[in-house]
ZADO-1210 file (C-alpha; in nm, 4 decimals, padded with zeros to 6 digits):
<atoms>
<atom x="03.9103" y="-03.0673" z="15.0827" code="UNK" pos="1"/>
<atom x="03.9722" y="-02.7576" z="15.3488" code="UNK" pos="2"/>
<atom x="03.6043" y="-02.5846" z="15.3204" code="UNK" pos="3"/>
<atom x="03.8345" y="-02.2338" z="15.3912" code="UNK" pos="4"/>
<atom x="04.0519" y="-02.2496" z="15.1253" code="UNK" pos="5"/>
<atom x="03.7733" y="-02.3235" z="14.8807" code="UNK" pos="6"/>
<atom x="03.6034" y="-02.0050" z="15.0551" code="UNK" pos="7"/>
<atom x="03.8684" y="-01.7823" z="15.0080" code="UNK" pos="8"/>
<atom x="03.9792" y="-01.8896" z="14.6905" code="UNK" pos="9"/>
<atom x="03.5973" y="-01.8018" z="14.5733" code="UNK" pos="10"/>
<atom x="03.6621" y="-01.4680" z="14.7124" code="UNK" pos="11"/>
<atom x="03.9823" y="-01.4420" z="14.5720" code="UNK" pos="12"/>
<atom x="03.7576" y="-01.4776" z="14.2406" code="UNK" pos="13"/>
<atom x="03.5199" y="-01.2568" z="14.3120" code="UNK" pos="14"/>
<atom x="03.7460" y="-00.9833" z="14.3812" code="UNK" pos="15"/>
<atom x="03.9635" y="-01.0059" z="14.0560" code="UNK" pos="16"/>
<atom x="03.6459" y="-01.0179" z="13.8294" code="UNK" pos="17"/>
<atom x="03.5369" y="-00.6793" z="14.0288" code="UNK" pos="18"/>
<atom x="03.9053" y="-00.5158" z="13.9551" code="UNK" pos="19"/>
<atom x="03.9361" y="-00.5921" z="13.6379" code="UNK" pos="20"/>
<atom x="03.6049" y="-00.4884" z="13.5389" code="UNK" pos="21"/>
<atom x="03.6520" y="-00.1948" z="13.6662" code="UNK" pos="22"/>
<atom x="03.9447" y="-00.1129" z="13.4828" code="UNK" pos="23"/>
<atom x="03.7553" y="-00.2161" z="13.2137" code="UNK" pos="24"/>
<atom x="03.5078" y="00.0331" z="13.2949" code="UNK" pos="25"/>
<atom x="03.7820" y="00.2902" z="13.3582" code="UNK" pos="26"/>
<atom x="03.9726" y="00.2726" z="13.0542" code="UNK" pos="27"/>
<atom x="03.7290" y="00.2058" z="12.7811" code="UNK" pos="28"/>
<atom x="03.7087" y="00.5215" z="12.5198" code="UNK" pos="29"/>
<atom x="03.3310" y="00.4585" z="12.4187" code="UNK" pos="30"/>
<atom x="03.0356" y="00.2644" z="12.6189" code="UNK" pos="31"/>
<atom x="02.8059" y="00.0171" z="12.4993" code="UNK" pos="32"/>
<atom x="02.5918" y="00.2877" z="12.2880" code="UNK" pos="33"/>
<atom x="02.9071" y="00.4533" z="12.1032" code="UNK" pos="34"/>
<atom x="02.8780" y="00.7181" z="12.3278" code="UNK" pos="35"/>
<atom x="03.2139" y="00.8612" z="12.4280" code="UNK" pos="36"/>
<atom x="03.3354" y="00.8544" z="12.7919" code="UNK" pos="37"/>
<atom x="03.4341" y="01.1295" z="12.9931" code="UNK" pos="38"/>
<atom x="03.5981" y="01.1237" z="13.3439" code="UNK" pos="39"/>
<atom x="03.2090" y="01.2284" z="13.5106" code="UNK" pos="40"/>
<atom x="03.0835" y="00.9630" z="13.2759" code="UNK" pos="41"/>
<atom x="03.3550" y="00.6671" z="13.3938" code="UNK" pos="42"/>
<atom x="03.2934" y="00.7848" z="13.7574" code="UNK" pos="43"/>
<atom x="02.9395" y="00.7223" z="13.7451" code="UNK" pos="44"/>
<atom x="03.0025" y="00.3818" z="13.5923" code="UNK" pos="45"/>
<atom x="03.2541" y="00.3258" z="13.8150" code="UNK" pos="46"/>
<atom x="03.0057" y="00.4193" z="14.0964" code="UNK" pos="47"/>
<atom x="02.6912" y="00.2232" z="13.9530" code="UNK" pos="48"/>
<atom x="02.9327" y="-00.0912" z="13.9880" code="UNK" pos="49"/>
<atom x="03.0851" y="-00.0492" z="14.3131" code="UNK" pos="50"/>
<atom x="02.7129" y="-00.0126" z="14.4327" code="UNK" pos="51"/>
<atom x="02.6073" y="-00.3328" z="14.2438" code="UNK" pos="52"/>
<atom x="02.9419" y="-00.4971" z="14.4164" code="UNK" pos="53"/>
<atom x="02.9189" y="-00.4029" z="14.7762" code="UNK" pos="54"/>
<atom x="02.5137" y="-00.5342" z="14.7324" code="UNK" pos="55"/>
<atom x="02.6445" y="-00.8592" z="14.6895" code="UNK" pos="56"/>
<atom x="02.8774" y="-00.8644" z="14.9257" code="UNK" pos="57"/>
<atom x="02.6067" y="-00.7596" z="15.1287" code="UNK" pos="58"/>
<atom x="02.3775" y="-01.0385" z="15.0350" code="UNK" pos="59"/>
<atom x="02.6532" y="-01.3046" z="15.0873" code="UNK" pos="60"/>
<atom x="02.7438" y="-01.1464" z="15.4242" code="UNK" pos="61"/>
<atom x="02.3883" y="-01.1142" z="15.4877" code="UNK" pos="62"/>
<atom x="02.3358" y="-01.5105" z="15.4220" code="UNK" pos="63"/>
<atom x="02.6187" y="-01.6075" z="15.5949" code="UNK" pos="64"/>
<atom x="02.5460" y="-01.4010" z="15.9002" code="UNK" pos="65"/>
<atom x="02.2329" y="-01.6156" z="15.9020" code="UNK" pos="66"/>
<atom x="02.3323" y="-01.9558" z="15.8825" code="UNK" pos="67"/>
<atom x="02.5558" y="-01.9266" z="16.1792" code="UNK" pos="68"/>
<atom x="02.2307" y="-01.7875" z="16.3397" code="UNK" pos="69"/>
<atom x="02.0461" y="-02.0793" z="16.2894" code="UNK" pos="70"/>
<atom x="02.3303" y="-02.2915" z="16.3478" code="UNK" pos="71"/>
<atom x="02.3401" y="-02.1556" z="16.7328" code="UNK" pos="72"/>
</atoms>
């Protein structure tokens, strides 16, 4: 099996999880503690989720960069 296809499939899966969770965070009416979500709270939740996702991407591309340097 082609390794590039596997990478693209996994990346598409991760992006779909990110988008699905973003939609969930934006459209839910109450958070986990039972407090009502206002527009400001929704935007803060999305910003935190985006920050976490960017951290995961930074780690992924950092590892990919370091493994390519190690091969040379």
